[in-house]
C-alpha positions as CSV (number, residue, x, y, z in Angstrom):
1,M,0.1,-0.1,0.1
2,M,1.2,3.6,-1.0
3,R,0.0,6.9,-0.3
4,K,1.3,10.4,-0.9
5,R,1.8,12.6,2.2
6,A,2.7,15.7,1.4
7,T,2.4,17.6,-2.0
8,T,4.9,20.8,-2.8
9,N,5.6,23.4,-5.6
10,G,8.3,25.3,-6.5
11,S,9.0,26.6,-3.3
12,L,10.4,23.3,-2.2
13,L,13.3,24.0,-4.3
14,L,14.2,27.0,-2.2
15,S,13.4,25.1,1.2
16,I,16.0,22.4,-0.2
17,I,18.6,24.8,-0.9
18,L,18.2,26.3,2.4
19,G,18.3,23.1,4.4
20,V,14.9,24.0,5.9
21,V,13.1,20.8,5.3
22,A,15.5,18.7,7.8
23,V,13.2,15.7,7.7
24,A,12.1,15.2,4.1
25,L,15.6,16.1,2.5
26,P,17.1,13.1,0.8
27,L,20.4,11.9,1.3
28,H,21.6,13.5,-2.0
29,A,19.6,15.9,-4.0
30,T,19.2,16.5,-7.7
31,W,20.1,20.3,-6.9
32,I,23.7,20.2,-6.5
33,H,25.0,22.9,-3.8
34,I,28.0,25.0,-4.9
35,L,28.3,27.4,-1.7
36,T,27.1,27.4,1.8
37,E,28.3,30.7,3.5
38,D,27.3,32.1,6.7
39,F,30.2,34.5,7.1
40,E,31.4,33.0,10.3
41,K,35.1,33.0,9.8
42,P,37.3,35.3,11.9
43,W,36.6,38.8,10.7
44,N,40.0,39.8,10.6
45,Q,41.0,37.0,8.3
46,W,38.5,38.6,5.5
47,P,38.5,38.1,2.7
48,W,38.4,34.2,2.6
49,A,39.7,32.1,-0.1
50,T,38.9,28.0,-0.7
51,A,40.3,25.5,-3.1
52,G,39.2,27.1,-6.6
53,H,37.2,29.8,-5.3
54,S,37.8,33.0,-3.3
55,W,35.9,36.1,-2.1
56,G,37.1,39.2,-3.4
57,V,36.4,43.2,-2.6
58,Y,36.7,46.6,-4.0
59,P,38.3,49.1,-3.2
60,G,41.0,48.4,-0.7
61,N,40.2,50.9,2.0
62,L,36.3,51.6,3.1
63,R,34.8,48.1,1.5
64,W,32.8,45.1,2.8
65,G,34.1,43.3,6.1
66,I,32.9,41.5,8.4
67,Q,30.5,42.4,11.7
68,A,28.9,40.6,14.6
69,R,26.1,43.5,15.5
70,Y,23.7,42.6,12.7
71,Y,23.0,39.1,11.7
72,H,20.7,36.4,10.3
73,V,19.0,35.0,13.4
74,G,19.4,31.0,13.2
75,F,22.4,30.5,11.2
76,G,25.4,32.1,13.2
77,T,26.6,35.6,14.6
78,Q,28.2,37.3,11.8
79,S,27.2,38.8,8.3
80,A,29.1,40.7,5.5
81,W,28.6,44.2,5.5
82,C,29.7,47.4,4.1
83,F,31.7,49.5,4.9
84,Q,34.4,48.5,7.1
85,T,38.0,49.8,7.6
86,P,40.6,47.3,7.2
87,G,42.1,45.7,10.1
88,N,40.3,48.9,12.2
89,T,36.9,47.6,13.4
90,H,33.9,45.3,13.0
91,D,31.2,47.3,14.5
92,P,28.7,49.1,11.9
93,N,28.5,52.2,14.6
94,E,32.0,53.0,13.7
95,D,33.1,53.5,10.3
96,P,31.5,56.3,8.3
97,Y,31.3,56.3,4.4
98,T,31.4,59.2,1.9
99,P,29.1,60.4,-0.5
100,N,28.9,58.9,-4.0
101,F,31.0,56.1,-2.9
102,Y,31.0,52.6,-4.6
103,T,32.3,49.1,-3.2
104,Y,31.4,45.7,-4.1
105,M,32.2,42.2,-2.8
106,Y,32.2,38.8,-5.1
107,W,32.7,35.0,-4.9
108,G,33.7,32.9,-7.9
109,P,34.4,31.4,-10.2
110,F,31.7,28.5,-10.0
111,D,30.4,26.3,-13.2
112,L,27.0,26.5,-14.6
113,S,28.4,24.6,-17.6
114,Q,26.1,21.4,-17.0
115,A,23.1,23.7,-15.4
116,E,19.8,23.6,-16.7
117,A,18.6,25.7,-13.6
118,A,20.8,27.6,-10.8
119,L,19.8,30.1,-8.2
120,A,21.3,31.5,-5.1
121,A,19.5,32.0,-2.0
122,F,20.2,35.0,0.7
123,Y,19.2,37.5,3.3
124,I,19.8,41.2,3.2
125,F,19.4,44.0,5.7
126,N,20.0,47.6,4.8
127,R,20.3,50.4,7.3
128,T,20.5,53.5,5.0
129,Y,18.3,56.3,3.9
130,G,17.3,58.1,0.7
131,G,19.1,57.0,-2.4
132,D,22.0,54.7,-0.8
133,S,21.3,51.1,-2.5
134,L,22.4,47.4,-2.3
135,Y,22.7,45.6,-5.4
136,W,23.0,41.9,-6.3
137,A,23.9,40.7,-9.7
138,A,26.5,37.9,-11.5
139,S,29.2,38.1,-13.9
140,V,31.6,36.2,-16.3
141,N,34.2,38.5,-15.6
142,V,36.5,39.8,-12.3
143,G,36.5,43.3,-11.6
144,G,32.7,44.4,-11.8
145,Q,32.8,44.2,-15.4
146,G,29.8,43.3,-17.5
147,L,27.3,42.8,-14.4
148,L,24.1,41.2,-15.0
149,L,21.4,42.8,-12.3
150,S,19.4,40.6,-10.4
151,G,17.8,43.0,-7.7
152,R,18.2,46.3,-5.6
153,H,16.9,47.4,-2.4
154,S,17.1,51.0,-1.2
155,G,16.0,52.5,2.4
156,I,15.5,51.0,5.8
157,L,14.7,47.6,6.4
158,S,13.4,46.5,10.0
159,G,15.2,43.2,9.7
160,F,16.7,40.7,7.2
161,E,14.5,39.8,4.3
162,E,15.3,36.8,2.1
163,R,16.1,37.2,-1.8
164,I,16.5,34.8,-4.7
165,M,18.7,35.0,-7.6
166,D,18.0,32.9,-10.7
167,F,20.8,32.9,-13.0
168,A,18.6,32.1,-16.1
169,D,17.1,35.2,-15.6
170,L,19.4,38.2,-14.9
171,R,19.2,41.8,-16.8
172,N,21.7,43.6,-19.0
173,A,22.1,47.4,-18.8
174,Q,19.4,47.7,-21.5
175,G,16.8,45.8,-19.2
176,D,17.0,42.4,-21.3
177,S,17.2,39.2,-19.6
178,V,20.2,37.6,-20.1
179,S,20.9,33.6,-18.9
180,L,24.4,32.6,-17.4
181,L,23.4,28.7,-17.6
182,G,26.1,27.0,-19.7
183,E,28.7,29.2,-18.6
184,R,32.0,27.6,-17.2
185,Y,33.1,30.7,-15.2
186,V,30.8,32.6,-13.1
187,Y,31.0,35.0,-10.4
188,I,28.3,36.4,-8.0
189,Y,28.3,40.1,-6.9
190,F,27.0,42.0,-3.9
191,L,27.3,46.0,-4.4
192,F,26.7,49.1,-2.4
193,R,26.4,52.7,-4.0
194,S,26.0,55.9,-1.7
195,N,24.0,58.7,-3.2
196,G,25.4,62.5,-3.0
197,D,24.0,63.2,0.1
198,A,25.8,63.7,3.4
199,N,23.8,61.3,5.4
200,V,26.1,59.0,6.8
201,D,24.3,55.6,7.7
202,M,25.7,52.0,8.0
203,G,25.2,50.7,5.1
204,G,24.3,47.2,3.8
205,F,24.2,43.5,5.0
206,V,24.3,40.1,3.4
207,D,23.9,36.7,5.2
208,D,23.5,33.2,4.9
209,L,24.3,32.8,1.2
210,V,23.7,28.9,-0.8
211,I,24.3,28.8,-4.4
212,A,23.0,25.4,-6.1
213,W,22.4,24.1,-9.5
214,D,20.2,21.6,-11.0
215,D,21.8,19.0,-13.6
216,G,18.2,18.5,-15.0
217,L,18.3,14.8,-13.9
218,V,15.9,13.1,-11.4
219,D,16.8,11.4,-8.1
220,L,15.3,9.0,-5.7
221,A,16.2,8.6,-2.3
222,V,15.1,6.3,1.0
223,V,14.9,9.0,3.8
224,R,13.9,6.8,7.0
225,L,12.1,3.6,8.1
226,T,9.5,3.8,11.1
227,F,7.9,0.9,12.7
228,L,4.1,1.3,13.2
229,K,1.2,-0.6,15.4
230,P,-2.0,-1.7,13.5
231,D,-3.4,1.7,14.7
232,S,-1.0,3.6,12.8
233,S,1.0,4.9,16.0
234,A,4.9,4.5,15.8
235,F,6.6,2.3,18.3
236,A,8.8,4.1,20.7
237,R,11.2,1.4,20.7
238,L,12.2,-1.5,18.5
239,P,9.8,-4.6,18.0
240,I,9.7,-7.2,20.5
241,Y,8.2,-10.8,20.3
242,G,4.6,-10.8,19.5
243,D,4.2,-7.3,18.2
244,T,2.6,-6.7,15.1
245,V,4.6,-4.3,12.8
246,I,4.0,-2.2,9.6
247,A,7.0,-1.0,8.2
248,E,6.6,2.6,6.9
249,L,9.3,3.6,4.3
250,R,9.6,7.6,3.8
251,W,11.1,8.5,0.5
252,A,11.8,11.6,-1.6
253,T,12.4,12.6,-5.1
254,S,14.3,15.4,-6.7
255,G,13.6,17.0,-10.3
256,R,11.3,19.2,-11.6
257,R,9.3,16.4,-13.8
258,L,7.3,13.5,-14.1
259,L,9.8,10.4,-12.8
260,P,10.2,7.8,-15.6
261,P,8.6,4.6,-14.2
262,F,10.7,2.8,-11.8
263,H,10.1,-0.5,-9.2
264,L,10.1,-0.3,-5.6
265,I,10.9,-3.7,-4.1
266,G,10.6,-4.4,-0.3
267,T,11.4,-7.9,1.7
268,F,11.3,-8.9,5.1
269,D,13.6,-11.8,6.1
270,D,14.2,-12.6,2.2
271,A,10.5,-12.9,1.7
272,T,9.3,-10.2,-1.1
273,E,5.8,-8.8,-0.3
274,L,6.3,-5.3,-2.0
275,D,6.9,-5.2,-5.4
276,T,5.6,-2.0,-7.0
277,L,5.5,-0.4,-10.4
278,I,5.7,3.3,-9.7
279,D,4.5,5.4,-12.7
280,W,2.9,8.5,-11.0
281,A,5.8,10.0,-8.9
282,V,6.9,13.6,-9.6
283,G,9.9,15.7,-8.4
284,E,10.0,17.5,-5.3
285,E,7.5,15.0,-3.4
286,V,7.7,13.0,-0.2
287,Y,6.0,9.9,-0.3
288,L,4.9,6.9,2.0
289,S,5.1,3.2,1.5
290,H,3.7,0.4,3.6
291,Y,5.2,-3.1,3.9
292,P,2.4,-5.5,4.9
293,A,2.2,-6.4,8.8
294,Q,4.4,-8.9,10.2
295,V,4.1,-10.5,13.5
296,M,7.7,-10.8,15.3
297,S,9.1,-14.0,16.2
298,S,12.2,-14.2,18.1
299,G,15.7,-14.1,16.2
300,D,17.5,-11.6,13.6
301,H,15.2,-9.8,11.6
302,T,15.7,-7.4,8.0
303,Y,13.7,-5.1,6.1
304,S,15.2,-4.2,2.9
305,F,14.0,-1.7,0.5
306,V,15.3,-0.4,-3.0
307,F,14.5,1.5,-5.6
308,D,14.9,1.2,-9.0
309,P,17.2,-2.2,-8.8
310,A,17.2,-2.8,-12.8
311,N,18.6,1.0,-13.3
312,E,15.2,1.6,-15.2
313,I,15.9,5.5,-15.1
314,E,19.0,7.6,-14.9
315,E,19.3,9.3,-11.5
316,T,21.7,12.1,-10.3
317,Y,22.7,9.9,-7.5
318,E,22.8,5.9,-7.6
319,D,24.2,5.2,-4.2
320,N,21.2,6.5,-2.4
321,N,18.4,4.2,-3.2
322,Q,18.6,1.4,-1.1
323,L,17.8,1.1,2.9
324,D,18.4,-1.9,5.1
325,S,17.5,-2.4,8.7
326,T,18.3,-5.3,10.7
327,F,17.3,-6.0,14.4
328,H,17.0,-8.5,17.2
329,V,14.0,-10.0,18.8
330,D,14.6,-12.0,22.0
331,E,12.7,-14.9,23.2
332,P,9.4,-14.0,25.0
333,N,9.8,-13.0,28.9
334,L,7.3,-15.0,30.6
335,P,5.7,-13.3,33.8
336,P,6.3,-14.7,36.8
337,E,3.8,-17.3,38.3
338,F,2.6,-16.7,42.2
339,T,0.1,-18.7,44.4
340,W,-1.0,-17.7,48.0
341,I,-0.9,-21.1,50.1
342,R,-1.8,-19.2,53.5
343,P,-4.1,-17.7,53.8
344,G,-6.1,-20.1,51.4
345,L,-9.4,-20.4,50.3
346,I,-11.3,-19.3,53.3
347,A,-10.2,-16.9,56.1
348,D,-7.6,-17.4,58.8
349,T,-7.7,-15.8,62.4
350,A,-4.7,-14.4,64.1
351,D,-3.5,-13.4,67.6
352,E,0.3,-12.1,68.1
353,S,1.3,-13.2,64.8
354,Y,0.5,-15.0,61.3
355,L,2.8,-17.1,58.8
356,L,2.0,-16.2,55.3
357,Q,3.3,-18.9,52.7
358,W,3.4,-18.6,48.9
359,E,4.7,-20.5,45.8
360,V,6.4,-18.4,43.0
361,E,8.5,-19.5,39.8
362,D,10.1,-17.2,37.3
363,V,11.5,-19.4,34.4
364,D,13.5,-16.4,33.0
365,D,14.4,-14.6,35.5
366,N,15.3,-14.3,39.1
367,A,11.9,-12.4,40.4
368,L,12.1,-10.0,43.5
369,L,9.0,-10.2,45.7
370,Y,7.2,-7.5,47.6
371,I,5.0,-8.5,50.3
372,Y,2.2,-5.8,51.8
373,Y,-1.1,-5.9,53.5
374,D,-4.3,-3.6,52.7
375,T,-7.7,-3.4,54.5
376,D,-9.6,-4.2,51.4
377,T,-9.1,-5.7,47.8
378,F,-9.0,-2.6,45.5
379,D,-6.1,-0.5,44.0
380,F,-3.4,-2.2,45.7
381,N,-2.3,0.7,47.9
382,G,-1.5,-1.0,51.1
383,Y,1.7,-1.1,53.4
384,V,4.4,-2.9,53.3
385,I,5.1,-5.8,55.9
386,P,8.7,-5.6,57.6
387,G,10.7,-8.3,56.2
388,G,8.9,-8.6,52.9
389,V,10.9,-6.3,50.7
390,G,13.1,-7.8,47.9
391,I,12.7,-11.2,48.5
392,S,14.6,-13.3,45.9
393,E,12.6,-15.7,44.2
394,D,15.5,-18.0,43.2
395,N,17.0,-18.3,46.5
396,G,14.6,-16.5,49.2
397,P,11.7,-18.2,51.9
398,D,8.5,-18.9,50.8
399,T,7.4,-17.9,54.1
400,L,7.0,-14.8,56.1
401,R,6.0,-14.8,59.7
402,W,3.9,-11.4,60.0
403,N,3.7,-9.4,63.5
404,V,-0.2,-8.6,64.0
405,A,-0.2,-8.0,67.9
406,S,-0.6,-4.3,67.2
407,F,-3.6,-4.1,64.9
408,P,-6.8,-3.8,66.9
409,N,-9.0,-6.8,67.7
410,G,-11.6,-7.5,64.6
411,Q,-9.4,-5.7,62.0
412,V,-9.6,-7.5,58.7
413,L,-6.2,-7.3,56.5
414,W,-5.9,-8.5,53.1
415,P,-2.2,-9.7,52.3
416,Y,-0.8,-9.0,48.6
417,A,2.3,-9.7,46.8
418,R,4.0,-7.9,44.0
419,V,6.5,-9.7,41.9
420,D,9.1,-8.0,39.8
421,D,11.3,-9.1,37.1
422,P,13.2,-7.0,34.5
423,V,10.4,-7.4,32.2
424,N,7.3,-8.0,33.9
425,S,5.5,-6.8,37.2
426,I,2.3,-8.8,38.7
427,Q,0.4,-8.0,41.7
428,L,-2.0,-10.6,43.4
429,Y,-4.2,-10.4,46.4
430,A,-4.5,-13.6,48.9
431,R,-8.1,-15.3,48.3
432,A,-9.0,-14.7,51.9
433,P,-8.1,-12.2,54.5
434,V,-6.7,-12.6,58.0
435,F,-8.9,-11.6,60.9
436,I,-7.6,-9.9,64.1
437,Q,-8.9,-12.0,67.1
438,H,-6.9,-11.3,70.1
439,G,-7.2,-13.2,73.3
440,S,-7.8,-16.6,74.6
441,E,-10.2,-17.5,71.7
442,A,-8.0,-16.4,68.9
443,R,-7.1,-19.9,67.5
444,P,-7.4,-20.6,63.6
445,R,-8.8,-23.8,64.6
446,K,-10.3,-25.8,67.4
447,D,-9.8,-29.1,69.0
448,P,-12.3,-31.3,67.0
449,A,-13.7,-32.8,70.3
450,N,-15.0,-29.4,71.6
451,L,-16.5,-28.2,68.2
452,T,-20.4,-28.0,67.4
453,F,-22.3,-27.0,64.6
454,S,-22.6,-23.1,64.7
455,L,-22.7,-20.1,62.4
456,S,-21.8,-16.9,64.7
457,Q,-22.9,-13.7,63.9
458,N,-20.9,-11.6,61.1
459,F,-18.4,-8.9,62.3
460,P,-19.1,-6.1,61.6
461,N,-22.5,-6.2,61.6
462,P,-24.2,-3.6,60.2
463,F,-21.5,-3.7,57.7
464,N,-20.5,-1.2,54.6
465,E,-19.5,-3.5,51.7
466,A,-17.0,-6.1,53.6
467,T,-18.1,-8.2,56.6
468,T,-16.5,-11.9,58.0
469,I,-18.4,-14.6,58.8
470,R,-17.1,-17.1,61.2
471,F,-18.7,-20.9,61.7
472,S,-17.5,-24.4,62.9
473,I,-18.6,-28.0,61.9
474,A,-17.8,-31.0,64.1
475,A,-18.3,-33.2,61.2
476,A,-16.6,-33.9,57.8
477,G,-18.7,-33.8,54.6
478,P,-19.9,-30.9,52.0
479,V,-20.7,-27.5,53.3
480,T,-22.1,-24.6,51.6
481,L,-22.4,-21.0,52.8
482,R,-24.5,-18.8,51.0
483,V,-26.2,-15.5,50.8
484,C,-29.6,-14.3,49.6
485,D,-31.9,-11.4,50.0
486,L,-35.3,-11.2,52.1
487,L,-37.3,-12.5,48.9
488,G,-35.1,-16.1,48.7
489,H,-32.9,-14.7,45.6
490,E,-29.2,-16.4,46.0
491,K,-26.7,-13.4,45.7
492,C,-23.7,-15.4,46.2
493,V,-22.3,-18.7,47.4
494,L,-19.1,-18.3,49.7
495,L,-18.5,-21.6,50.1
496,N,-19.3,-25.0,48.4
497,E,-16.8,-27.9,49.5
498,R,-16.0,-30.8,51.5
499,L,-14.4,-29.6,55.1
500,S,-13.2,-31.4,57.8
501,P,-14.2,-30.6,61.3
502,G,-13.0,-27.4,62.5
503,A,-13.4,-23.7,62.9
504,Y,-13.4,-21.3,59.6
505,S,-14.3,-17.7,58.4
506,A,-15.2,-16.3,55.0
507,T,-15.5,-12.9,53.7
508,L,-18.2,-11.4,52.0
509,N,-17.8,-8.8,49.7
510,A,-20.9,-6.8,48.9
511,A,-19.4,-4.1,46.8
512,G,-22.5,-3.0,44.2
513,W,-25.3,-4.5,46.6
514,A,-28.2,-2.4,47.8
515,S,-28.4,-1.6,51.4
516,G,-30.8,-3.8,53.2
517,L,-31.6,-6.8,55.4
518,Y,-29.6,-10.3,53.9
519,L,-29.9,-13.7,55.2
520,C,-26.4,-15.8,55.2
521,T,-27.2,-19.6,55.6
522,L,-24.9,-22.6,56.8
523,T,-25.7,-25.9,55.2
524,N,-24.1,-29.4,56.2
525,S,-25.4,-32.8,57.0
526,Q,-25.8,-31.5,60.4
527,G,-28.9,-29.5,59.2
528,N,-29.1,-25.5,58.2
529,L,-28.2,-22.4,60.3
530,T,-29.3,-18.7,59.2
531,R,-28.0,-15.3,60.3
532,K,-29.7,-12.0,59.4
533,M,-27.1,-9.3,58.2
534,V,-27.5,-5.7,57.9
535,L,-25.8,-3.8,54.8
536,L,-25.5,0.2,55.3
537,K,-24.2,2.3,52.8
C-alpha cells in the first residue's frame, strides 16, 4: 500500500537549497550545492579563499567586511557588511562612508556549464536612507565588468529579508534578460552605492548565502524507516516478540518533472511482499510506502527496500536507493507465576503473629517479591509488611512471619504480593483475609472434640461492603455457605466444598449491592443455620 503524504510546489526548491526541510531532505538531491556561506570565519581574516574559489572586495580602503552586530538569526552570529575599514573595526556603528561611494564583494568562479537551472538564496538587511542602494548581480568577469543585475534595495529594512537570484534570468544594462546557464566561469556580486547627500548610515548587510544548480536529472532517495502499530501509531522502541509491525518507508524525489517508471522492492527476512511499479511519481515530493503487517518472532530480522533495482531510470546519484534495517527480537519473557498458600480459600484468624506462605516461579529471571497488606482488595495501595521487601524468588524463603499484635481486635487484613522481574510486574491479593482476634479464643482451629455445628454473627454488623462470617462444623462432609435477600433470591455462594471438622471464616464483599437486610445460611449434614446481616452504605 502506498500513499502520498505531502505535496509541494516550486517553493520546495528554495527549501531544499536553504536546508529547511530537515526531515524530508533526501540523502542527496538533484540540486547540487556550490556554496553555503554563513560568514562565520574570523572577521579579521576576511576576505577568505577556498580551493578553486575566493572572495574578493573592491576598493581596498572602505569596503565590504565582517561584523557581529547584525546577522540573520538561526545560522550564526556574523554577516557581511559595508563599510569596514581594513584592520580597524567590525562594529557598524563606527565606520562612516562618504557620498557617491561605490564598493562590491564577489565570489567565484563557479561552473554552470552543465546546469539546467541555477539559483542563489541569501538574506539582506539595509540600514541606509534616501538613495543609498544594495545590489546583487552576476557576471562572467572579475573586476565588476559586464554585471548582469538580479535585484536592488534602497531604504531602511526592519530586519533581514530573503532574496533569490535566478541565474537564468538576469538583466543587462539595456534591461534585456540574460542567462548564465552553460557558462563555465561565473561570479556572484553584492554591491553598495551611496548617493550624493551627506547622511552617514550603516550601509548594507548580507548573510547566509547558498548557491546551487540543477543538472536536469531526477533522483530517488530513501529517507527513513518507521515501525508502526496496527493503529498507525509509531513504536517508541524496537519491535519485541509478538508485536504486529507495519514498516513505513519515507522516500523523496528530486527533479522538476514526472519521473520515468521504476520499481520499488521490499523484503522482510528475504520474503518479498512489496513489488510495485511506480509510474506516477513527480519531482520534489515526499512519499510513504508500507510493507504488510508482520508478527515478530524471536531471532534476527531484516527489512530491505530498494528503488529502481534494474536501473530503469538515470539518476543524479545511484548510491541512495536502498535502505536495510536489521534488528534482533529476544525470546518472549514469561511473567512470574505466584500462588498464595496461606491464607487459602477461606479466612484465617491471628492473635500475635501469622505465617504467610506462597509459591512463586519465574522461569526467565530471578524475580523479586514484595509482600504488603491492605484493608480491602482495591487498587493495591496498602503497606509493606516488615521483612517483605526484595525477597529473591530463586533463593528466598517461601514464608514470612507477620507480627500482627499491634492491630486492633476485629481488624480484617488482606495480604497481597508484588512480583517484579526485568520485564514483568504482577500483583495478587490473597484469596481470603486474615481476621485479627486477640485473646484466648484467637485460634485458627479448635480441638474437634469441642466443636459444634455453629454459625456466628457476622462482624462487623451492620457492615459497609465487607464483613467476615465465622462458623464451625463437627462432622466432615460437604458444606455450603450462601447469602440470599429477603425474597430468597441467591446473591452469592461463599463456600461449596468438603471440609474437615474445624472452625472457619469467610469474607463477604457486597460491593454493588443495595443497602438492606440479607440472610446468610450455613448447610451441611448436620442441618441449616441462618443469620441476618444488615448492609448499610
